[in-house]
C-alpha positions as CSV (number, residue, x, y, z in Angstrom):
1,M,2.6,153.4,52.2
2,N,4.1,156.1,54.5
3,W,4.0,154.8,58.2
4,K,3.2,158.3,59.5
5,S,0.1,158.5,57.3
6,L,-1.5,155.4,58.9
7,K,-4.1,155.7,61.6
8,P,-3.0,154.6,65.1
9,A,-5.1,151.4,64.9
10,D,-3.5,150.5,61.6
11,R,-0.1,151.2,63.0
12,I,-0.8,148.8,65.8
13,A,-2.1,146.1,63.5
14,R,0.9,146.3,61.2
15,G,3.3,146.3,64.1
16,L,1.7,143.2,65.5
17,A,1.9,141.5,62.1
18,L,5.6,142.4,61.8
19,M,6.3,141.0,65.3
20,A,4.4,137.8,64.5
21,A,6.6,137.4,61.3
22,V,9.8,137.9,63.2
23,L,8.7,135.5,65.9
24,S,7.8,132.9,63.3
25,V,11.3,133.1,61.8
26,A,12.9,132.8,65.2
27,L,10.8,129.7,66.0
28,L,11.8,128.1,62.7
29,A,15.5,128.8,63.1
30,P,16.2,125.8,65.4
31,D,14.4,123.4,62.9
32,I,16.4,124.9,60.0
33,A,19.6,124.6,61.9
34,E,18.9,121.0,62.9
35,A,18.0,120.1,59.3
36,K,21.2,121.6,58.1
37,K,23.1,119.8,60.8
38,Q,21.6,116.5,59.8
39,K,22.6,117.0,56.2
40,E,26.1,118.1,56.9
41,L,27.1,115.5,59.5
42,T,30.1,113.5,58.2
43,I,31.6,110.7,60.2
44,Q,33.7,107.7,59.2
45,D,33.1,104.2,60.3
46,Q,34.8,103.3,63.5
47,P,35.5,99.5,63.5
48,G,36.4,98.4,67.0
49,Y,34.7,101.2,68.8
50,V,32.4,100.1,71.6
51,P,29.8,102.8,72.7
52,T,28.9,103.4,76.3
53,P,25.4,102.9,77.6
54,E,25.1,106.6,78.0
55,E,25.8,107.1,74.3
56,E,23.0,104.7,73.4
57,M,20.4,106.9,75.2
58,L,18.9,108.6,72.2
59,P,17.0,111.9,72.2
60,A,13.3,111.3,73.1
61,Q,12.1,111.6,69.5
62,Y,14.3,108.8,68.3
63,R,13.4,106.2,71.0
64,P,11.0,103.4,70.1
65,Q,7.4,104.5,70.7
66,P,3.9,103.8,69.6
67,V,2.4,106.4,67.2
68,Y,-0.6,106.8,65.0
69,F,0.3,105.9,61.5
70,R,-1.8,106.1,58.4
71,T,-1.0,103.5,55.8
72,N,-2.6,100.9,53.6
73,E,0.1,98.4,54.4
74,P,-1.0,95.4,56.6
75,A,0.2,94.9,60.2
76,G,3.7,93.5,60.4
77,T,5.0,95.6,57.4
78,I,8.2,97.7,57.9
79,V,7.9,101.2,56.4
80,I,11.0,103.4,56.2
81,H,10.7,107.2,55.7
82,T,14.2,108.2,54.7
83,N,13.6,111.9,54.9
84,E,12.0,111.6,58.3
85,R,14.8,109.4,59.7
86,F,12.2,107.0,61.0
87,L,11.3,103.3,60.6
88,Y,7.8,102.2,61.3
89,L,6.6,98.7,62.2
90,V,3.0,98.7,61.3
91,Q,0.5,97.6,63.9
92,D,-3.3,97.0,63.9
93,G,-5.7,99.9,64.5
94,G,-3.9,102.6,62.6
95,R,-0.8,102.5,64.8
96,A,2.9,101.7,64.4
97,I,6.0,101.3,66.5
98,R,8.4,104.1,65.4
99,Y,12.2,103.8,65.6
100,G,14.8,106.4,65.0
101,I,17.3,105.5,62.3
102,G,20.3,106.6,60.4
103,V,20.0,106.6,56.6
104,G,22.1,106.8,53.4
105,R,23.9,110.0,52.8
106,D,23.4,112.1,49.7
107,G,24.0,109.9,46.6
108,F,23.3,106.7,48.6
109,Q,19.6,107.1,49.3
110,W,17.1,104.9,47.5
111,Q,13.5,103.7,47.6
112,G,11.7,100.5,46.7
113,L,10.0,97.4,47.9
114,Q,11.9,94.5,49.5
115,K,11.5,91.6,51.9
116,V,13.6,90.5,54.8
117,S,15.5,87.7,53.2
118,R,17.7,86.7,56.1
119,K,18.3,87.5,59.8
120,Q,21.6,87.4,61.6
121,E,22.7,87.9,65.2
122,W,26.0,89.7,65.7
123,P,26.7,89.6,61.9
124,D,30.2,89.6,60.5
125,W,31.2,92.7,58.4
126,R,32.7,92.5,54.9
127,P,32.8,96.1,53.5
128,P,32.1,96.1,49.8
129,A,34.9,97.0,47.4
130,E,33.4,100.5,46.7
131,M,33.4,101.3,50.4
132,I,37.0,100.2,50.9
133,E,37.9,102.4,47.9
134,R,36.4,105.4,49.8
135,Q,37.8,104.4,53.1
136,P,41.0,102.4,52.5
137,Y,41.7,102.0,56.2
138,L,38.7,99.7,56.7
139,P,39.3,96.0,57.4
140,R,38.4,93.5,54.7
141,F,36.7,91.4,57.3
142,M,35.6,91.8,60.9
143,A,33.9,89.2,63.0
144,G,30.7,90.1,64.7
145,G,30.8,91.7,68.2
146,P,30.2,94.9,70.2
147,G,32.8,96.9,68.2
148,N,31.4,95.8,64.8
149,P,29.8,98.6,62.7
150,M,27.0,96.1,61.8
151,G,25.9,96.1,65.4
152,A,24.0,93.4,67.3
153,R,21.6,92.3,64.6
154,A,21.0,92.5,60.8
155,L,18.0,92.2,58.6
156,Y,19.0,91.6,55.0
157,L,16.9,93.2,52.3
158,G,16.2,90.9,49.4
159,D,19.3,90.1,47.3
160,T,20.6,93.7,47.7
161,V,23.7,94.7,49.6
162,Y,21.5,96.8,51.9
163,R,20.5,95.9,55.4
164,I,18.7,97.1,58.5
165,H,21.3,96.7,61.2
166,G,22.7,97.9,64.5
167,T,25.5,100.3,64.9
168,N,28.5,101.1,67.2
169,Q,27.9,104.8,66.5
170,P,24.7,105.8,68.3
171,R,25.3,109.5,67.6
172,T,24.6,108.9,63.9
173,I,20.9,108.1,64.5
174,G,18.8,110.8,62.9
175,Y,21.4,111.6,60.3
176,A,22.2,110.7,56.7
177,V,25.6,109.0,57.0
178,S,25.6,105.5,55.6
179,S,26.2,103.9,52.3
180,G,22.6,103.0,51.8
181,C,21.8,100.8,54.8
182,F,19.5,101.7,57.7
183,R,21.0,101.7,61.2
184,L,19.5,101.6,64.7
185,V,21.1,101.5,68.1
186,N,21.7,97.9,69.2
187,R,19.0,97.9,71.8
188,D,16.4,99.0,69.2
189,V,17.6,96.7,66.4
190,I,17.3,93.7,68.8
191,D,13.8,94.7,69.6
192,L,12.9,95.0,65.9
193,F,14.7,91.7,65.1
194,N,12.6,89.9,67.7
195,R,9.3,91.3,66.3
196,V,9.7,90.5,62.6
197,P,10.2,87.2,60.7
198,V,12.0,86.4,57.5
199,G,9.7,87.3,54.6
200,T,8.6,90.6,56.2
201,K,7.6,93.2,53.6
202,V,9.8,96.4,53.7
203,V,8.7,99.6,52.0
204,I,11.4,102.2,51.6
205,L,10.2,105.8,50.8
206,Q,12.2,108.9,50.1
207,S,9.5,111.1,51.6
208,A,6.2,110.8,53.5
209,K,3.1,110.5,51.4
210,L,-0.2,111.7,52.8
């Protein structure tokens, strides 16, 4: 329709609609950029690197916090939403403690049902052969400690090679960077470690389900 043929009131209405559409795109741009940034982040493991306390201060959304959480899982269950980059420890009353996590990068994400089969403080690190093949510079063994990529604590998932563990790379929280494990900053994984026993049910989901 020709713009000049519209009545003044219709011109104003269409103009406002156009402005609203432009504003909507502008508001979504940061979210789109952040999602792209999350997907594109590439960083190698840094055995021996010890992060500073300042580096472990995560953005507010990734710090542990109580949230409302709808689920049929009983209190004490760990629910991981890979796409959200969050781990939830289910509480009573429709709530959960939410932690920010790093997850497996493209090709290394998975879903399923597991249990915490073992817990370890300051675990040693033995990179699997396929990881060494991708990163030949990695040590074949590294004793537990502040510079260990496994971090301060590890929760082993069933009889798989995957774990929920700490990290010496706080900047990777919120991103898809690992070989399938789920990482938290050391302060947070210690908190989670102290809250859950061996045998805890762990539900890994690729996307949130309403």
